[in-house]
N, C-alpha and C positions, 0 to 999 in steps of 0.2 A: 493475490497472485501466488502461484507455486514458485518454488525455488528455481525450477527450470526456466521460467519466464524471466524472472528478475536477473538471473545471471546469463544463461546462454541466449535467450531471445534478445536481450539488451545488446549482447555482443553482436548478434546477427544485425540488428537494427543499426548499430554504430558502423559496422563494416559497410552496409548498403548506403550509408550516409557519407562515406569517403574517408573515415578514419583508419589509421594504420592498425596493424594487429596489436601492437603494444598499447596504443591509445584505446582500442576497443576493450582490451583487458582491464585497464584502469577504470574506464567508465562502467563496465560490467561488474567488476569487483565492488566498486563503490555502491552500485545499485543493490547488490546482494547484501552487503554489509549492514544496510539499513535494518534488516531483519535480525541482526545479531549484536548490534552495538548497545548493550545494556549498561546500566550504571555499575554493576558488578564487573563487567568486562573492563570498563574504563578505570575503575578503582584499582584493579589489579595492575594496571599500567601507570598508575599515578597521573592519570589524565582527568581533565575537567569533566565531571559527571553531567554538567549542563548539556553536553553533547549527546547524551543518551537518546537513541532514535527508537527504541522498543523496550519492552519489559517482558521477561520470561514468566512462566507460570509460578515458579518458586518465589520469585521476587514479588509478584502480585498477590501471592497468598497472604502476604503480611501487610499489604497496602490497606490503609484506612481510606474510606471514601467520605471523610470529613471535608471541610472546605479546602484545606491545604492539600490533602491527598488528591482531591478531584482536580485541582489546578495542575499538579504534576502529571496526572494520568492524561488529562485532556490536552495539555501542551504537547505531549509525545504523540499521542494517537491521532489527533486532529492535524498535526503539523506533517506527519510523515506517512500516514496510512489511510486516514479518512478525511481528506481535505474537504472542508465545507463547500457546498455547492452554491449557496446563496445566503450570505450573512444578513441580508436585508430582506429576506423573504416575507411576503405578506402572509401571515398565518391565519388570521381571521377567527381564531378561537383559542380558548385556554388562557391561563394566566401568563405572567412574565416568565416564570421558571419554565413552563412548558415551551413558550416561544423561543426562549434562549436555546433550549436543547434542540428544538426542531430546526433552527437555523444553523445547526452544526451538522445536519445530515449531508453525507458525502454525495456528490454528483460530478458529472464530467463537464469539461468546457466552462469552467467557472472563471470569474475575475481572479480568484486566488490562484488558479493554475497558471494564468498569464504571469502574475507576479512571481510565482515559483520559478517558472522557466526564465523569465527576465532576470531574476536574482542570480542565475548561474551564468549569465552572459559576461564574457570577458574574465570569468573566474576559472578555477582549476577544472580539470577533467573529473576530479572527485565531486565537485559541486554539480557538474552535469549529471554524473551518475545518480546522485541523490534525487535530482529533479526528475530523472527518468523513472525511478522507483515510485515516486509520488504520482506521477502522470499515469503509470500503469495501474496503480492501485485505485485511482478514481473509477476506472472501469469495472474492476472486480468488486469494489466495496460500495458502490453507489446504492443508496437507500438505507444505509446504516450510518451511525454516528460514532465518533471517537471520544465518546464521553459516556460514563455509566448511566443507563436510563432504561428501565423496564418499558415504559410507554413508547419509547422510540425503537428499541432494538429487539423487543421480544418476538417470538414466533409461537404459533400454535399448530393444532392438528391439520389446519387447512393449508397444507404445504405439499405440493406435488411436483415430481420430477418427470420431465418428458424424456423417455428412454426409447432407443431403437428396439423394434421387435418386427421380425420378418422384413417386409418391404416397407414398413411404415414406422409409426411411433405409438406408444401408449403413454398415458399419464398415470404414474404410479405414486401412491401416497408415500411420502418420506417418513421414516422412523428416526427420530432423534433419541440418542441414548447418552447418558453421562457415564463415561468409563475412560478415565484418563490414560489407562494403559492399553485400551482397545484400539482397533484400526477401523476405518471406514470400510464398509462392505458395499462396493460399487454394484455388485450384481443384484443386490436386494434393496438398494437405496437406503441403507442404514448408515447413519452419520453420527460421529461422536460430537456432542455439544457440551456447553457448560450447564451445570445443574440449575434447575429453576429456583429462583428466590423472588418472593413477593416484594422485597424491598426495592423501591424505585431506583436507588443509587447503589445497589449491590455491584461489586466488581464483575459478577457473573453476567451482568447485563451490559458489558462493554462490547462496542463494535458488533461484529457478526458472530459473537461467541455462541449465541443461542441458536444459530444456524450452522454451527460447526465450520469445517473447511469447505462446505459445499460452494459458497460464493467464490472460492479461489480456483476451482476446477474449470479449465477452459471448455470442457465438454458439457458442462451443466446447462441445462435449460429447465427453468423451474418457475412455478407460480405460487404466490402466497399472499396472505392479507396482513400487511403491517398494521400495527396498532394505531399509527398515526394517519393512516391513509383513508379515513372515512369509509372503511369497509369496501374499498375498491381494490380489486385484485391487481397485483403487479405481475407481469410476465418478464422474467429476466432471462435474456438470450446470450449466455456467455460466449458461444462461438462467434456470433457477430460482434459482440463488444470487444472480445479479445483480439479479433482481427483489426478492428478500428484502433485499439490501443497500440498495436504493433505499427500500423501505418501512421499513427499520429507521433509515435516515437521517432520514426525515420524522418518525418517532416520536422519535428522539433530539433533533432540532432543536426540535420542539415542547416536549419535556420540559425542555430547557435554557432555553427561553423563559419558561416558566411558573414562578413562585416556589413554593417549598415542595415541589418534586418530587424524586424519586430515580430515576435511570436503572435500569431493570430489563433483564435478559437475556431473549432469546426473546420480545420484544414488537415487533410490526410494524404500522404504521399503514396497514393495507390499506383502511380506510374512506376516508381522504383521497386515496389513490392510485386507489381504485376507479374513478372516472369516466374515469380515463386509462390504466386497466390495459392495454386492448388496444393503445393507442398506445405505451406504455412497452415492452411486450413486443416489439412490432414493431421498435422502435429497438434494443433489446438483441440480437435475433436477426438483424439485418441483417449479412450477411457483409461486413465492411469493415475496412480496416486502421486507421481512425481513429475511426469512429462519432461524429464531432463534429456533423455537420450535422443529424441528427435531433434531437438533444438541444438544440442551439442554436435550432432552429425552434420546438420545443415550449416552451422557456423564454421566447422572445419573444412567443409567442402567450398564454402564461399572464399575463405582466406587461404586455404592450403596450408594452415598452421595448426598445431595442436593447441587445444584450449585446456589448460590445467584444471583439475577439479577444484572447486571452491574450498578454501580453508579459512575459517574465522581468524586464525592467528597469522595469516600470511604477511601482513604488514606490521605485526606487533613487535617482532624481534628487532627490526630495524629502528622502530620507534623507541624502544627501551634502551638499545645499545648505543645508539649514535649520539654524539655530543651536540648535533645540530638538529634537534627534534622538529623544529619548525619547517624544515625542508623536506620532511618525509611525507609520503602518501597519506599516512593516518592523521598527521597533523593537519593537512589540508582538508581531509574529510571531516575532522573535528571542527575546524573553523567554519566550514560550509554548513554543517549540521546546526551549529549555534546560530548562524545567521538566518537559516530557514525557520528554526524554532521561534526566534525572536520576532521575525517578520509576520509569521502567522499569528502569534500571540498578540502582537500589536494590532493586527487587523481585526481580530476577534473582539478585543477590548474597545477599539475605536468604534466598532459598530454598535456599541451600547450593550453588548452581551455581557452579563454579570458573572458568567461561570468562571472567568479568569481574573476577576477582581481580587487583588491580593496585597493591597496597600499595608496590610497589618503586619507583614512579615517581610524579611529580607531574603535574598537568595543565598547568601553565604559565599565564601570565596570559591567554592567549587560547585555550587548549586546550578 
């Protein structure tokens, strides 16, 4: 998902769910911080690095994909960005290593999503925000896995984007280029991706890196042949998926707010979103690199309040300067992130998946 969705759309969903402006800001900020809370960020605050929820390119450039490195990478990306859709999927082919990776493919409405939302029940608003980030990402990142794997995550020339033309649409072949300093060209369907490496476990084959940011764009409708899919083409309709994500967030947020409830799969609060459906769909389908402005305007219209721009350091000063760190928003975010990572890691290991087997080393005091 783009930043505009994780921050401003989450704010909108929270407000439609009955939260106050201040509560919406805490939920939205927490949801957005998931994309910025790296080990380097936490180390700079003398905070536990076990709470890292993402990794930046510079950090990952030095990452080894040996067994220990793969554990760290998979714990972060499968826990917060590519929640596995079915840890017990019947694969029917390949060896155990292939099956383990296949079972980490992200999908929506999973048992792990239920556990993720329920883990936030009765906890802090920061925990709720983290759960909303994960929920939203299941819709954008479905069909990719949060572990390095060429056979699972690679793309090839058979990749087409459906783009508006005249009164209809055309299927235009996507061009992927590796240019870290470049920008996506939406008008020509040219997208920046990770460089091709034939190594199965190269860090370049993590998540949707080989498809660049295309899966994160709400307007994107594309079809491609995943290496794991028996040469069956997948059509990914982000406008519909992102609308479902928004309606599911509203349902989840209301569900968490009301006592005695249990989060259920495949439930969407289209009734609450209904009066704004046309507006929401227009924002989602706008071809834009950020999609922030539309969501921001809608959020401010809903609440009548100003939504401040997101700043990674907004919670940091208070955390560093106060003598009561445990009462700060960032401390609550850290506790919730660790609980989420531990829960997902335990579920993956409990399923018999060997990717996170790590009995030969300890985590260390800050790991």
